C-alpha positions as CSV (number, residue, x, y, z in Angstrom):
1,M,6.1,5.4,11.0
2,S,7.8,7.7,13.4
3,K,5.8,10.4,15.1
4,I,6.3,13.9,13.7
5,S,5.7,16.8,16.1
6,K,3.0,19.3,15.3
7,A,5.6,22.1,15.1
8,L,7.7,20.2,12.6
9,E,4.7,19.3,10.5
10,K,3.6,23.0,10.4
11,K,7.1,24.0,9.4
12,I,7.3,21.5,6.6
13,R,3.8,22.5,5.3
14,Q,5.0,26.1,5.2
15,Q,8.2,25.2,3.5
16,A,6.3,23.2,0.9
17,N,3.9,26.1,0.4
18,E,1.0,23.7,1.2
19,R,1.4,21.7,-2.0
20,C,2.7,18.4,-3.1
21,G,6.4,18.6,-3.9
22,Y,6.0,16.3,-6.9
23,C,2.8,17.2,-8.8
24,L,2.2,20.6,-7.1
25,C,-1.3,19.6,-6.1
26,P,-2.4,22.5,-3.7
27,Q,-3.9,21.7,-0.4
28,K,-6.6,24.3,-0.9
29,L,-8.0,22.5,-3.9
30,I,-8.4,19.0,-2.5
31,S,-10.6,17.4,0.1
32,Y,-7.9,15.3,1.9
33,K,-4.9,16.3,3.9
34,L,-1.5,16.3,2.2
35,E,0.9,13.9,3.8
36,I,4.3,14.4,5.3
37,E,6.5,11.9,3.5
38,H,10.0,10.6,4.0
39,L,12.1,11.5,0.9
40,H,14.5,8.6,1.8
41,P,12.0,6.0,3.2
42,E,12.1,5.0,6.8
43,A,12.1,1.3,5.7
44,L,15.4,2.0,3.9
45,G,17.0,3.8,6.8
46,G,15.6,7.3,6.3
47,A,15.3,9.4,9.5
48,T,12.3,11.4,10.7
49,V,14.2,14.7,10.6
50,E,13.4,17.9,8.8
51,V,15.8,17.5,5.9
52,N,14.3,14.1,5.0
53,L,10.6,15.2,5.1
54,W,8.4,17.0,2.6
55,L,4.8,17.3,1.7
56,A,3.1,14.9,-0.9
57,C,-0.4,14.2,-2.1
58,T,-1.7,10.7,-1.4
59,G,-1.3,9.7,-5.0
60,C,2.3,10.7,-5.4
61,N,3.2,9.3,-2.0
62,S,1.5,6.0,-2.5
63,Y,3.1,5.4,-5.9
64,K,6.5,6.5,-4.5
65,A,6.2,4.1,-1.6
66,M,9.8,2.9,-0.8
67,K,11.3,4.0,-4.1
68,I,14.4,6.2,-4.3
69,R,15.2,5.3,-7.9
70,A,13.2,4.7,-11.1
71,V,13.8,4.0,-14.8
72,D,13.8,6.9,-17.2
73,P,11.4,5.8,-20.0
74,L,13.6,7.5,-22.6
75,T,17.1,6.3,-21.8
76,K,16.0,3.1,-19.9
77,K,18.6,4.0,-17.2
78,S,17.9,3.9,-13.5
79,V,18.1,7.3,-11.9
80,K,17.3,8.9,-8.5
81,L,13.8,10.2,-8.1
82,F,13.2,13.9,-7.9
83,N,13.9,15.3,-4.4
84,P,11.6,18.4,-3.8
85,R,13.7,19.6,-0.9
86,R,17.0,19.6,-2.8
87,Q,16.1,20.1,-6.5
88,D,14.3,22.8,-8.4
89,W,10.9,21.6,-9.9
90,R,11.2,23.8,-13.0
91,E,14.6,22.3,-13.9
92,H,13.1,18.8,-14.1
93,F,9.5,19.4,-15.0
94,E,7.2,21.6,-17.0
95,F,3.4,21.7,-17.6
96,S,1.9,20.8,-21.0
97,V,0.5,23.7,-23.0
98,D,-3.0,23.2,-21.4
99,C,-1.4,22.6,-17.9
100,T,-3.2,19.3,-17.4
101,E,0.0,17.1,-17.7
102,I,3.4,17.3,-16.1
103,L,6.2,16.6,-18.5
104,G,9.7,15.4,-17.4
105,K,12.5,17.6,-18.9
106,T,15.4,15.5,-17.5
107,A,16.0,11.8,-16.9
108,C,15.1,12.4,-13.2
109,G,11.9,14.2,-14.2
110,R,10.8,11.6,-16.7
111,A,11.5,8.8,-14.3
112,T,9.6,10.5,-11.5
113,V,6.6,11.3,-13.7
114,A,6.4,7.7,-14.8
115,S,7.1,6.1,-11.5
116,L,4.7,8.3,-9.5
117,Q,2.1,8.1,-12.3
118,M,1.7,11.8,-12.1
119,N,-0.5,12.0,-15.2
120,N,-2.9,9.3,-14.3
121,I,-6.6,9.8,-15.3
122,Y,-7.5,11.1,-11.8
123,Q,-4.7,13.6,-11.7
124,K,-5.4,14.9,-15.2
125,T,-9.1,15.1,-14.5
126,A,-8.6,17.2,-11.4
127,R,-6.1,19.4,-13.2
128,V,-8.6,20.1,-15.9
129,A,-11.1,21.4,-13.3
130,W,-8.4,23.4,-11.5
131,V,-7.2,25.0,-14.7
132,E,-10.8,25.9,-15.6
133,S,-11.3,27.5,-12.2
134,G,-8.2,29.6,-12.8
135,K,-6.5,28.2,-9.6
136,F,-3.9,26.0,-11.3
137,P,-1.1,25.9,-12.1
138,P,0.5,27.8,-9.2
139,S,1.3,31.3,-10.2
140,D,5.0,30.9,-9.3
141,Y,5.4,28.0,-11.7
């Protein structure tokens, strides 16, 4: 992995509002550091430049790995994964009524939720606690 300068890392963390671009997991509610991820993976030719970097939690980033596409469970078609730098989260996702699950609203959203396993038991359990604490979902979503 290419080295990212402290200045660029700080800038990306600010741009991402210190939360995962996929599941919106906020840095202030977790005990590990959110990761700078390559939207287009380095292994597939993605550059270590600002427009190709964003913030992701370990879960979303590890499930994403080198993927840039995934299958929409509804249409069974391969689509591009959600790009938090270029796409609006609210257009592709919404929270369940109790805010413990992330629901895909589009083919891209559904494929991203499934591929990144955004509603696995660990994510959902954490969201229950965050919702009960009144600190989730983010007030701007």
